[in-house]
C-alpha positions, 0 to 999 in steps of 0.5 A: 686518058680517062677524065678526072673522076671526082665526087660531087654529091655535096648538094643538099639532102645527099651529105651526111655530116660526119660524126665524131667517130667519122673524124677519128677514123678519117684521121686514122685512115688518111695519114696511113693511106698517104703514106702507103701511096708515098711509099709506092710512088717513091718505090717506082721513082727509085726503080726508074731513076738512073742512079745505077748507071750514074754510079757506074759512071762515076766508079769508071772515072774514078778507076781510070784516074786511078790507073792513070796514077798507077801508070805515072808511077810506074813511069817514074819508077823507071826514072827513079831506077836511072837515078839511083843507078847514077848515084850509086855509080858516082859513089863507086867512083869516089870510093875508087878515088879515095882508094887510089889516094890512100894507095899513093899516100902508103907508097910515098911513105914506104919510098921515104922509109926505104931512103932513110934506111938505106942512108942509115945502113951506109953510115953505119957501115962506114963507122963499123969498117972504120973507113974500110968501105973506101974500097967500095966507095972512096969518099968514105976514106979517112984521108984528109983528101977525101974528107971533104968529099965525104962530107959532101956525100953526106950533105947530098945524101941527107939533102936527098933524103930530107928533100924526099920527106919534104916531098912526102909532106907536101904530098901527103897534105895535098892527098889528105885534102883530096881525101878529105874532099872525096869523103865529103863527096862520098857522103853526099853520094851516099846520101844521094843513094839513100834518098834515091832508095827512099824514093823507090820504097815510097814509089813501090807503096804508091804502086801497091796502094793504087793497085789496091784501090783500082782492085777495089774500084773494079769490084765496085764497078761489078757490083754496080753492073749487077745491080743495074742489071737486076734493076733493068730486069725489075723494071722490065717485069714492072713494064710487062705487069703494067702492060698486062694490067692495061690490056686487062683494063682495056678489056674490062672497059670494053666489057663495060662499054659492051654492057652499056650499049646493050643496057636494058632497064630491067631490074636486077636480082637481089644479091645471093651472097652476104656482106661484101661479096653480095655488095659486089654482086649488087654493084655489077648488076648495074653495069651499064646504068649511066652516070647521073649527078646525086642519083641512086636509082638502079635499074628498073626504076623510072630514071636509072642512074648513079654517081659515085657514092650513090652506087656504093651506098646503093650496093651496100644497102642491098646486104642490109648495110646503110652508108651516107651518100657522100664518099667523104662520109662513107670514108669517115664511117669505114674501118680502114684497110691496108691495101695488103688486106683488101676484100671484095666489097671494100671501098677505095677513097680519092682525094683529101679525105675521100671527098672526090670520089669512091669506087668498089673493089672486086678483086683481081686487081680490078674496081667498079664505079660510076665515073663521070658524066657521060659514062656508065657504071663499069669495071676498070683496073684498080687506081692507086696513084695520085689522089688515092687517099685510102681504103675502108670497109663499111 
């Protein structure tokens, strides 16, 4: 890990008081820049957070719960079907008993009616024939000897019929009571059948709802899996890009170190391009010059050296733009630039109000800086992580 880079050029003679314009610019650039950094950081955290995996696990657990409920409902349906069959069978038995009782009552009534008819016909026949029926039945004779027998027959016949009628009434009462009881049982049995039907209907509706919920949850799982795969692919691409950037930074560092190793105190030629491009040329001409706190001395001078704001102030000075020798003052005197509009020569500030460090953007995702004591001016990868405060154009 590289040592923390800070701007320490606050000694007397190197700091420039901020103007009111500078303070206003600082307020304009500080908050938007920090906002950009916050958004970028949040994006990275979200991309790496295993939220999709947690959501998939939750959805799968919910789907498993619904499947268990559906299985229980299906098992309950089997039991309900058997209960319905039992209730229907019980009702059919009661209906059969009621039909049998009603048939028995009808048969008894028919038998009594037949007995009454037989007796009535015998009496009428005896009356019409005026005793002629004695040839067939002596007890109907007008003879005094047979009168008692005829009277006895009538009493017996009437008694038999009365007994049959009494028995019928008794049977009817008993059968009617039985029929009333059976009808009560029939009502209960019918209610049981209806209840079982309702339970089966509710179970069917529950299964339909559970099947629908299960299908919806499975669709959600499929969506989450796709999102997770997309996030993993994006993370893999981001990791590859970071690896490439690290390799580029390492290569740039190697080039910087090589330049430092072969440093010669020969004055660099003046830049040939104006503006930011010329400032970049000037800064790159000082690659290998050692870091020196408070210094702003290029190659060819008696004691060459730069600190971070000294390098940027000297480089922009080569194209006619004067900057104070303090990173915070440079940020205050620069026009804020969004990261999407960075151009070579733009300054990159770190720390509150840019008070800790400044570097220069050179394009291609790289920047040049005078980093820290013990190092030299070098080119390195763009740093936009923790501590980055914003960008400005002199």
